[in-house]
C-alpha positions as a printed Julia matrix, in Angstrom:
234×3 Matrix{Float64}:
   8.21  -18.48    2.72
   5.95  -17.01    5.37
   7.24  -15.66    8.66
   6.46  -18.1    11.48
   5.54  -16.18   14.65
   4.71  -19.23   16.79
   4.96  -23.01   16.58
   4.54  -25.96   18.94
   3.48  -29.6    18.4
  -0.18  -28.55   18.09
  -0.28  -25.08   16.54
   1.52  -22.86   14.07
   0.96  -19.15   13.44
   2.34  -17.05   10.59
   2.4   -13.39    9.65
   0.23  -13.34    6.54
   1.11  -10.63    4.01
  -1.45   -8.39    2.32
  -2.97   -9.88   -0.83
  -2.77  -13.56    0.13
  -5.89  -15.73    0.49
  -6.04  -18.09    3.47
  -7.28  -20.95    1.26
  -8.74  -21.6    -2.17
 -11.86  -19.58   -2.92
 -14.28  -18.82   -5.72
 -13.56  -15.12   -5.14
 -10.55  -15.35   -7.46
 -10.01  -18.35   -9.71
  -6.68  -16.94  -10.92
  -5.0   -17.01   -7.47
  -2.25  -19.62   -7.26
  -0.84  -19.16   -3.74
  -2.7   -19.69   -0.48
  -1.53  -19.42    3.13
  -2.82  -22.86    4.13
  -0.92  -24.66    1.36
   2.19  -22.56    1.92
   2.29  -23.42    5.62
   1.66  -27.09    4.82
   4.6   -27.11    2.41
   6.83  -25.24    4.88
   6.4   -27.81    7.68
   5.71  -30.9     5.56
   2.37  -31.84    7.09
  -1.29  -30.93    6.91
  -2.6   -27.91    8.78
  -6.17  -26.79    9.41
  -7.42  -23.2     9.37
  -8.94  -22.0    12.65
 -10.02  -18.52   11.58
  -9.9   -16.26    8.54
  -8.28  -13.04    7.5
  -9.47  -11.14    4.44
  -7.17  -11.32    1.45
  -6.4    -7.6     1.87
  -5.74   -7.91    5.63
  -2.27   -8.85    6.85
  -1.16  -10.22   10.2
  -1.22  -13.12   12.62
  -2.94  -16.2    11.23
  -3.3   -19.34   13.35
  -3.49  -22.95   12.15
  -3.94  -26.24   13.98
  -1.91  -29.33   13.21
  -4.84  -31.7    13.72
  -8.6   -31.48   13.41
  -9.33  -31.96   17.12
  -7.29  -28.89   18.03
  -8.9   -26.99   15.16
 -12.35  -27.81   16.52
 -11.47  -26.71   20.06
 -10.03  -23.37   19.0
 -12.74  -22.67   16.44
 -15.25  -22.97   19.28
 -13.2   -20.51   21.34
 -13.46  -17.98   18.51
 -17.23  -18.46   18.36
 -17.53  -18.19   22.14
 -15.43  -14.98   22.16
 -12.68  -16.57   24.26
  -9.91  -15.44   21.89
  -8.92  -11.79   22.06
  -8.1   -10.19   18.7
  -6.3    -6.89   18.16
  -5.81   -5.09   14.85
  -4.03   -1.93   13.77
  -5.55    0.36   11.16
  -4.93    3.77    9.62
  -8.19    5.59    9.0
  -9.4     8.91    7.66
  -9.97   11.72   10.13
  -9.46   12.13   13.86
 -11.15    9.3    15.76
 -12.23    9.7    19.42
  -9.84    8.44   22.09
 -12.07    5.41   22.72
 -15.12    4.1    20.96
 -17.49    1.18   20.59
 -19.46    0.53   17.42
 -22.62   -1.52   17.83
 -24.11   -1.8    14.37
 -25.75   -4.91   12.92
 -24.39   -6.14    9.61
 -26.29   -7.82    6.8
 -24.92  -10.96    5.15
 -25.0   -11.58    1.4
 -28.14  -13.68    1.83
 -29.9   -10.94    3.8
 -29.4   -12.25    7.33
 -28.93   -9.56    9.99
 -26.11  -10.23   12.48
 -25.24   -8.34   15.65
 -21.75   -6.86   15.43
 -19.66   -5.04   18.05
 -16.26   -3.41   17.56
 -14.16   -1.56   20.15
 -11.29    0.75   19.27
  -8.81    3.16   20.81
  -6.82    5.9    19.15
  -3.06    5.47   19.34
  -1.92    8.51   17.4
  -3.25   11.29   15.16
  -1.53   13.2    12.4
  -2.21   16.02    9.96
  -0.44   16.42    6.63
  -0.15   19.6     4.53
  -1.87   18.07    1.5
  -5.48   18.34    0.45
  -7.51   15.27   -0.46
 -10.8    17.17   -0.65
 -12.26   20.53    0.34
  -9.83   21.19    3.23
  -6.26   22.44    2.83
  -4.86   19.67    5.04
  -5.7    16.0     5.62
  -6.1    14.24    8.97
  -5.59   10.59    9.86
  -5.65    8.34   12.91
  -3.74    5.19   13.82
  -6.07    3.01   15.86
  -6.07   -0.33   17.66
  -9.26   -2.29   17.03
 -10.76   -5.11   19.09
 -13.69   -6.82   17.33
 -15.97   -8.47   19.88
 -17.8   -10.37   17.16
 -16.37  -11.84   13.98
 -18.56  -10.87   11.05
 -17.38  -10.69    7.45
 -15.46   -7.47    6.82
 -16.68   -6.27   10.24
 -13.88   -3.82   11.03
 -13.92   -2.4     7.51
 -17.68   -1.94    7.47
 -17.86   -0.55   11.0
 -15.14    2.05   10.44
 -16.88    3.13    7.24
 -20.16    3.35    9.16
 -18.7     5.95   11.56
 -17.13    7.89    8.64
 -13.54    6.89    9.47
 -12.87    4.44    6.62
  -9.67    2.43    6.46
  -7.2     3.79    3.94
  -7.1     1.83    0.65
 -10.14   -0.22    1.56
 -12.27   -1.13   -1.43
 -15.27   -1.32   -1.57
 -15.94   -0.13    1.99
 -13.51    2.79    2.02
 -13.46    6.28    0.53
 -12.72    6.38   -3.19
 -11.41    9.95   -2.96
  -8.93    8.99   -0.23
  -7.89    5.86   -2.05
  -7.12    7.83   -5.22
  -5.22   10.41   -3.17
  -2.94    7.74   -1.66
  -2.25    6.2    -5.05
  -1.45    9.56   -6.63
   0.45   11.07   -3.7
   2.25    8.02   -2.3
   1.93    5.24   -4.91
   0.18    3.27   -2.16
  -2.86    1.02   -2.58
  -2.35   -1.57    0.19
  -5.27   -1.67    2.63
  -3.93   -0.45    5.97
  -5.44   -3.08    8.26
  -3.19   -5.47   10.18
  -4.03   -8.28   12.63
  -1.39   -7.51   15.24
  -2.08  -10.01   18.04
  -4.09  -12.98   19.26
  -4.43  -13.95   22.92
  -5.95  -17.23   24.09
  -5.62  -20.21   26.43
  -3.69  -23.08   24.88
  -6.06  -26.04   24.39
  -3.53  -28.62   25.62
  -1.25  -27.1    28.28
  -3.69  -24.33   29.29
  -0.94  -21.69   29.18
  -1.83  -18.13   28.21
  -0.58  -17.62   24.65
  -0.07  -14.17   23.16
   0.91  -14.08   19.51
   2.29  -10.98   17.78
   2.77  -10.17   14.11
   4.81   -7.16   13.03
   3.36   -4.76   10.49
   4.56   -5.12    6.9
   6.56   -2.69    4.79
   3.77   -0.57    3.28
   2.07   -0.12    6.65
   5.4     0.94    8.14
   6.06    3.33    5.27
   2.72    5.04    5.79
   3.25    5.32    9.55
   6.54    7.08    8.86
   5.37    9.13    5.87
   2.24   10.41    7.58
   4.22   11.29   10.73
   2.48    9.22   13.4
   4.08    9.29   16.86
   4.15    5.79   18.32
   3.96    4.41   21.82
   6.47    1.8    22.95
   3.79   -0.89   23.51
   3.0    -1.29   19.82
   4.31   -4.18   17.75
   5.34   -2.22   14.7
   7.72   -3.79   12.22
């Protein structure tokens, strides 16, 4: 069973765990569970995916209960009318605020504009070495992707040398090995924390939240991040 974070006659949103595909894909023919089918079975009717989350990314995932609603909201994503917020733990101390404007290349060689905004929530330093320094530094950030390219947040954070912890292949192999050896942790620390949009039927402002999952919470505590009260941490 998936945690339902919102439901009405037209929409349903769940808190997708790490490691779950949204729908069937050629990326892994051995996968047997998919969020779309799980939600369908939970409510006993068809649902239609409006947007995607990577398999390794957890968090709020929105479905429509009919194709007309799906079409309306999919257009809102394309037109940047849906505000998306993510939480991530990255290597190093990030600036207080930042914007990454760096085009990304698709698998077929197409160049796409891509813009990501972020703010630093908390920074921490631990007395363990993962490289040439005697300590290791990390940042907890909130990320707001303006565009929606494949693996955009992961690729952009790697581009500015603050890769997301446990990200493969865009992260830092040395950091990823360190977290496995030191903490027995290999869950990518990227979480879709909220979606904000105008409801397509009643025109109300909808703000959906998804709490962070256990491994994300464990790393927040273990690494010693100090949190603000406005965060939706599990």
